[in-house]
C-alpha distance (Angstrom), angle and dihedral (degrees) to the residues before:
residue distance angle dihedral
M1 . . .
S2 3.78 . .
K3 3.84 121.9 .
G4 3.73 91.4 -112.3
G5 3.83 92.0 50.2
W6 3.79 91.5 45.3
Y7 3.85 89.7 54.9
L8 3.69 91.5 47.2
W9 3.86 93.2 51.7
H10 3.70 91.6 45.3
Y11 3.95 90.4 48.6
L12 3.92 88.5 50.1
T13 3.91 92.1 46.6
L14 3.81 89.6 49.9
L15 3.83 90.6 48.6
K16 3.72 90.8 48.6
G17 3.84 90.5 47.6
K18 3.55 91.6 50.8
A19 3.82 95.5 52.5
Y20 3.78 89.2 45.8
C21 3.76 90.0 50.4
D22 3.83 92.4 49.2
I23 3.84 92.0 54.2
Y24 3.83 93.3 39.9
C25 3.88 91.6 48.1
K26 3.75 92.6 47.8
R27 3.88 88.3 48.8
I28 3.69 93.0 48.2
T29 3.84 91.6 47.9
F30 3.77 90.8 49.9
N31 3.83 92.6 48.0
V32 3.75 93.8 46.9
K33 3.83 91.3 49.5
F34 3.72 93.1 44.5
R35 3.87 92.8 49.1
Y36 3.79 91.0 45.8
V37 3.82 93.3 50.3
Y38 3.77 91.2 43.1
R39 3.78 93.9 50.7
H40 3.74 92.3 44.1
F41 3.80 91.2 49.4
H42 3.78 91.6 45.9
W43 3.78 92.3 49.5
Y44 3.74 90.3 47.2
S45 3.86 93.7 50.3
S46 3.81 91.9 45.9
S47 3.78 93.1 49.3
N48 3.78 89.0 48.7
N49 3.84 88.9 54.2
K50 3.86 89.1 52.8
F51 3.69 89.3 53.2
K52 3.83 93.7 47.8
Q53 3.89 93.2 51.6
């Protein structure tokens, strides 16, 4: 592969990587937020049940 072609390939790989990273990072952030909220809510509702009993 010529040097120019290698640079182009590298550049495209980086672009693709960045696009994947953006999607992946958003997904991870969403999952973490969702899990945190769910666990927090779950803990809150279960502690409420203890108080009611």
